[in-house]
N, C-alpha and C positions, 0 to 999 in steps of 0.2 A: 889492322880493318880485315885483314888477312886471320887473323886468330878468329875476328867473332862473324867471321862467313863461313866458318867450319859449324858453328851451331844453327845459323839460320838455313843452310844447304840442309844438316840432318833432318831439322826441323820439318823445313816443303819435304822432305823427301817420306820422312816418317808417317804425312802426312794424307799420302798416298792412299786413299781407300779402297784398298783391293775388296773385299769383303761388301763394300756396299755397291762395290761397278758391277761384283759378281750376281750379285741376288737380282740388283735391278736389271742386269742384263737378260738373263737367264728365266728370272720368276717375275720380274716387274715388281718386286717388293722390297719392303723398306728392312734390309735385315736387322736392323735394329728393333724392329717393329713388331715382331715375332721370335719366338722359340723363347730361349734364356734373354735376347735383349743385347747380346753382344754382339759385335762388331770382329770376329773373330774366324777363324778355320773352321772350329768345332761345330758353331751356329751354323755356317754358311752348309759342313758336312751332312746336317740332322733336318736340316729347311732348303736345301738346294738338294744337294748331292754329292758322294763322296769325291769325283773326280773334279768337283765344283771348287771341293773344299780345300783339294790337295794342292789346287792352285793357287788358292788366295793363302795356305802356308806358302808355299815357295816364295811369293811375292812377299809378304810381311817379314820374313827371314832375309829376302834379299834388301829390303828398306834399311834394313839395321846393320847387313853387312856392309852395303854402301857408303851410309852415314861415315860410316867409321872409314872407309875406305879412302873415302874422297880429305875426311880430315885432314888423314898420314898423306892423302899427297901432295897437298898444299905444302906449299914452301914455308917453312919458316912459323909452324903451327906446334905447341907444346905440347907435350902431352895430355897436362889439364886440357887443355881447350880440345883435343881430340877425342877427350872419356866426356867432355860436355858437351861434342856432339851426338853420342850415343843419347846420353840422358834425353836431348831435342828432338831422337828421335821416335823414341817413346813416346812423352809428350807431345810429337806429332799425330801418334797416332791413338791415343789417347783422347787429344783436343784438334783435329785436324781442321784445318782453318776451311777446306773445301767446302765442307759438307756441316758447316754450323756447328764447328767444335764441341760435337759429340762425336766419339769413336771406342775404342775396343780397350783391354786389359794392357796387350802388348807382349802378351809371351810370346811368341813367335821372332818378334823385331828384336827381343831380348835375346834369344838363342843367335841369330843374325848379329848382331852387337860381340856377341863372346866367341861366333865362329872365325872371326879376326884379331878379337884381341888375345883368346886364349883357344885356339882350334881343339888342342891335343884333350884339356880341359873340357871344353864340351863336348865333342863327342864321349868323353867318357859319362857325362852327364846324360847323355840325351842316351845310355844304355837302359838303365834302370827306368827313367820315363817311359821308353817304348814296351820294355815289358810289363810295366803297371796298365800302360794303353791297349796292349793287346789282350790281357786277364781281363781289363776294367770296363774295358770299351767306354772309359770316362777320362776323358779331356782335362778336366776339371781335378780329378784327382791324380794324377798324373803330372800335372801342374804341381800340387801341393808335397811330390816327392823332388820335382828338380829345387824347387826354392832352396830347402838347408843345404843340399847335398853342392849347388852351382860353389859359394863362397870355399865350400870344406875343399871341395874337386881344386877349385883355382891356386889354393892356397900351396895344395902339395902339389900340384905340376907347376906351377909357375915359380912360387916362393915369392909372390910379390904383395906384399903389403897394403900396399895403393890400388891395386888391380881385385883385392881380394875385399878391403873396405867399400872400393867400387859396388862389386858385385854384393855385400850385404846390404847397401843401402839401395840398390835395386830392384833386390827381391825384398825390402821391407816398404821399397815402392809399392810393389804389385799386391803386396799381402791388403796395404790399404785400398788401395782402387777395385781390389778380389770382395770384399768384405761383406756385399749382398749378391757374391756369388754362389751361397752355397744350396741356393733354386737348382741349380745346372744341373748338382748330383742331384736331386731329386728327380729332375727330370727325365734321367736317364730309368729312371727305374719304372718296369711296365706299370700300366696303370692297377693290374689285379694284383700287385704285391702291395701297391701303396693303397689298393681299398682294405688289404688284409693287414696295414698297419695301422690303419686306423680305428 
């Protein structure tokens, strides 16, 4: 029963819709109905504000970190179930029970998960992600950089086949969930340039 409790708690934590709550509180909007339609920090930054988006990012990272930390704290929970709690947190973010199972992609939640499982590898991965973000101002582009790097850095730093395969699986899930997100990259291009490309 304790093993099963870990992913259940992870899912419920992941389901906390920080971006939805922030957008409703600050502007009275459903963040899923504006901008690129993603329930994440990037969309909140563009549609609500930088500070609000930063708060959402911290909250979403915290959900992933808390899911793993709680699972590790529970006595008798095996590594497989701890990793399952992290996956459940991503599912909670993507399909939150509190707001009709329509959520976001879960990139920040993944960062939170690996910040507990592999803190040094996560920190190293965040450096190029942050650099791309500063240069491009495009969260989607920075995510594309993080995707292939995370499993590689986890392998190099942790030397764990289990964590590396886990990272690969999660990256694959994010790619699948983000397959329609190329329009986000277009959303940050100034309208003048968009007209010039037509």
